[in-house]
C-alpha positions as CSV (number, residue, x, y, z in Angstrom):
1,X,-8.1,-10.0,10.3
2,X,-7.5,-12.7,7.7
3,X,-10.6,-14.4,6.2
4,X,-10.9,-18.1,7.2
5,X,-9.5,-20.6,4.8
6,X,-12.3,-22.8,3.3
7,X,-11.4,-26.5,3.3
8,X,-12.4,-28.8,0.5
9,X,-13.4,-32.4,0.7
10,X,-10.6,-34.8,-0.3
11,X,-10.6,-36.1,-3.8
12,X,-10.5,-32.7,-5.6
13,X,-13.4,-30.6,-6.9
14,X,-16.7,-32.0,-8.0
15,X,-17.4,-32.6,-11.7
16,X,-18.1,-29.4,-13.5
17,X,-16.8,-27.3,-10.6
18,X,-13.7,-25.1,-11.4
19,X,-10.8,-25.2,-8.9
20,X,-10.1,-22.0,-7.0
21,X,-7.3,-20.0,-8.6
22,X,-4.0,-19.8,-6.7
23,X,-3.7,-16.9,-4.3
24,X,-2.0,-13.8,-5.7
25,X,0.9,-12.2,-3.8
26,X,1.5,-8.5,-3.6
27,X,4.6,-6.3,-4.0
28,X,7.4,-5.5,-1.5
29,X,7.3,-2.3,0.5
30,X,9.2,0.7,-0.7
31,X,10.4,2.5,2.5
32,X,13.5,3.7,4.3
33,X,14.4,5.3,7.6
34,X,13.5,8.7,6.3
35,X,9.9,8.0,5.5
36,X,7.4,10.2,7.4
37,X,4.4,9.6,5.2
38,X,3.2,6.1,4.0
39,X,0.7,5.6,1.2
40,X,-1.1,2.3,1.4
41,X,-3.2,0.9,-1.5
42,X,-5.4,-2.1,-1.3
43,X,-3.7,-4.7,-3.6
44,X,-1.8,-4.3,-6.9
45,X,-3.7,-4.5,-10.2
46,X,-2.9,-7.3,-12.7
47,X,-0.8,-4.9,-14.7
48,X,1.2,-3.9,-11.6
49,X,1.8,-7.6,-10.6
50,X,2.9,-8.5,-14.1
51,X,5.4,-5.7,-14.2
52,X,6.4,-5.8,-10.6
53,X,5.7,-2.0,-10.3
54,X,3.3,0.0,-8.2
55,X,0.4,1.6,-10.2
56,X,1.7,0.3,-13.5
57,X,-1.7,0.5,-15.3
58,X,-1.4,3.4,-17.8
59,X,-4.8,4.8,-16.8
60,X,-4.2,4.8,-13.1
61,X,-3.9,8.3,-11.7
62,X,-1.4,7.6,-9.0
63,X,1.8,8.8,-10.8
64,X,0.1,11.9,-12.4
65,X,-1.3,12.8,-9.0
66,X,2.1,12.5,-7.3
67,X,3.7,14.5,-10.1
68,X,1.2,17.4,-9.6
69,X,1.3,17.2,-5.8
70,X,5.1,17.1,-5.5
71,X,5.8,19.4,-8.4
72,X,8.2,16.9,-10.1
73,X,8.0,15.3,-13.6
74,X,7.6,11.8,-12.2
75,X,5.7,10.3,-15.1
76,X,8.6,10.7,-17.5
77,X,11.1,9.1,-15.2
78,X,12.1,5.4,-15.2
79,X,10.2,3.5,-12.5
80,X,13.2,3.1,-10.1
81,X,13.8,6.9,-10.3
82,X,10.2,7.6,-9.4
83,X,10.6,5.5,-6.3
84,X,13.8,7.3,-5.4
85,X,12.1,10.7,-5.7
86,X,9.2,9.6,-3.5
87,X,11.7,8.4,-0.8
88,X,13.6,11.7,-1.2
89,X,10.3,13.4,-0.2
90,X,9.9,11.1,2.8
91,X,7.0,9.1,1.1
92,X,6.8,5.3,1.2
93,X,4.6,2.9,-0.6
94,X,3.0,-0.4,0.2
95,X,-0.4,-2.1,0.3
96,X,-2.8,-3.2,3.1
97,X,-3.3,-6.7,1.6
98,X,-0.4,-9.0,1.0
99,X,-2.2,-12.0,-0.4
100,X,-5.7,-12.7,-1.8
101,X,-7.8,-14.5,-4.3
102,X,-8.9,-12.1,-7.0
103,X,-10.2,-13.1,-10.5
104,X,-9.9,-9.6,-11.9
105,X,-8.3,-6.3,-10.9
106,X,-11.1,-4.6,-9.0
107,X,-11.2,-4.3,-5.3
108,X,-14.7,-5.8,-5.3
109,X,-13.2,-9.0,-6.7
110,X,-10.9,-9.6,-3.7
111,X,-11.6,-12.7,-1.7
112,X,-9.8,-14.3,1.2
113,X,-7.6,-11.3,1.8
114,X,-4.7,-11.6,4.2
115,X,-3.2,-8.3,5.4
116,X,0.5,-7.6,5.3
117,X,2.4,-8.0,8.5
118,X,3.4,-4.4,9.2
119,X,5.6,-4.7,12.3
120,X,9.0,-5.1,10.7
121,X,8.3,-2.4,8.1
122,X,6.9,0.1,10.6
123,X,10.0,-0.4,12.7
124,X,12.1,0.6,9.7
125,X,10.4,4.0,9.7
126,X,11.1,5.6,13.1
127,X,9.9,9.0,11.9
128,X,6.6,7.8,10.4
129,X,3.9,10.3,11.3
130,X,1.0,9.7,9.0
131,X,-0.6,7.1,6.7
132,X,-2.7,7.9,3.7
133,X,-5.0,5.2,2.2
134,X,-5.5,5.0,-1.5
135,X,-9.3,4.4,-1.7
136,X,-12.0,3.1,0.6
137,X,-11.0,-0.5,0.5
138,X,-7.5,0.3,1.8
139,X,-9.1,2.8,4.2
140,X,-10.8,0.1,6.2
141,X,-7.5,-0.4,7.9
142,X,-7.3,3.2,9.0
143,X,-8.5,2.6,12.6
144,X,-5.7,0.1,13.2
145,X,-3.1,2.7,12.3
146,X,-4.8,5.5,14.2
147,X,-4.7,3.2,17.3
148,X,-0.9,3.3,17.0
149,X,-0.9,7.1,17.3
150,X,-0.5,7.8,13.6
151,X,-2.4,10.4,11.7
152,X,-4.5,8.8,9.0
153,X,-6.4,10.0,6.0
154,X,-8.5,8.2,3.4
155,X,-8.0,9.6,-0.2
156,X,-10.2,9.0,-3.3
157,X,-8.9,6.1,-5.2
158,X,-6.4,6.7,-7.9
159,X,-7.9,3.9,-9.9
160,X,-9.6,4.8,-13.2
161,X,-12.7,2.9,-11.9
162,X,-13.3,6.0,-9.7
163,X,-14.4,8.4,-12.4
164,X,-14.6,11.7,-10.4
165,X,-11.7,13.1,-12.6
166,X,-8.1,13.9,-12.0
167,X,-8.6,17.6,-10.8
168,X,-11.0,16.5,-8.0
169,X,-8.7,13.7,-6.9
170,X,-5.7,16.2,-6.9
171,X,-7.5,18.5,-4.5
172,X,-7.7,15.7,-2.0
173,X,-4.3,14.2,-2.6
174,X,-2.6,17.6,-2.1
175,X,-2.8,16.8,1.6
176,X,0.2,14.5,1.1
177,X,2.5,17.5,0.3
178,X,1.2,19.7,3.1
179,X,3.0,19.8,6.5
180,X,1.1,17.9,9.1
181,X,-1.1,20.2,11.2
182,X,-3.4,19.3,14.1
183,X,-6.8,18.3,12.8
184,X,-5.7,18.2,9.2
185,X,-6.2,14.5,8.7
186,X,-9.0,12.2,9.7
187,X,-7.2,11.3,12.9
188,X,-4.4,13.2,14.7
189,X,-3.2,11.4,17.8
190,X,-0.3,11.8,20.3
191,X,3.0,10.0,19.5
192,X,2.5,6.3,18.9
193,X,3.2,3.7,21.6
194,X,5.9,1.1,21.3
195,X,4.9,-1.6,18.9
196,X,4.4,-5.2,19.9
197,X,2.4,-7.8,18.0
198,X,2.1,-8.3,14.3
199,X,-1.0,-7.0,12.5
200,X,-1.6,-9.8,10.1
201,X,-0.4,-12.5,7.7
202,X,2.3,-11.8,5.2
203,X,3.1,-13.1,1.7
204,X,4.4,-15.6,0.9
205,X,6.0,-16.8,4.1
206,X,6.3,-13.8,6.4
207,X,7.7,-11.1,4.0
208,X,10.8,-11.1,6.3
209,X,12.3,-7.8,5.1
210,X,15.9,-7.0,4.8
211,X,17.7,-3.8,4.0
212,X,19.2,-3.5,0.6
213,X,21.2,-0.5,-0.3
214,X,19.7,1.7,-3.0
215,X,21.8,4.7,-2.6
216,X,24.0,6.4,-0.1
217,X,22.6,5.7,3.3
218,X,19.1,4.9,2.0
219,X,18.2,1.2,2.5
220,X,15.0,0.0,0.9
221,X,13.1,-3.1,2.2
222,X,12.9,-6.1,-0.1
223,X,11.4,-9.5,0.5
224,X,13.9,-12.2,1.5
């Protein structure tokens, strides 16, 4: 649920009181019809927003983790090729939050978060079976996806702020590459029911997604 918008008195801010920063908008989903596993983060870091790339901070463990889990040299590839290789493995990327106020890059700095509207994107993945959440903040949305009949799992954050070390994270993230088995994830439900209502606000004005060809028969969703 989106946090309420706090209204201000007319006439601007009081003397000595700084105006609230403009809300930040997240990145477009990276999915196609072949995705069976979706990885959802919380919200992109400043480095990711600046470059328009998921997990662009050089100290973030996401790409080294996926390299080890999938057994492919992803880190050395150009960004677009990394995305292509994830999609080839049936793995998609997006974030739970589409818009928020955040003075820094930490999840603890997030204010007035608005969730992405997932209906259109989920409809583009008819074979989606499971959703992994990158960290505890993103994982708060896990019950909503479990209620749709999807298997869900909350993984230790790939952020360098979580200092348990790459090997320990890898042990948990290895679940992404394993075939789905009953009871393997935090929730394993029957096939999901038909979708109906949207799950939340989108950024900036609905994130109406359209298919854009990125290879033979593989559309990727981009914001209109």
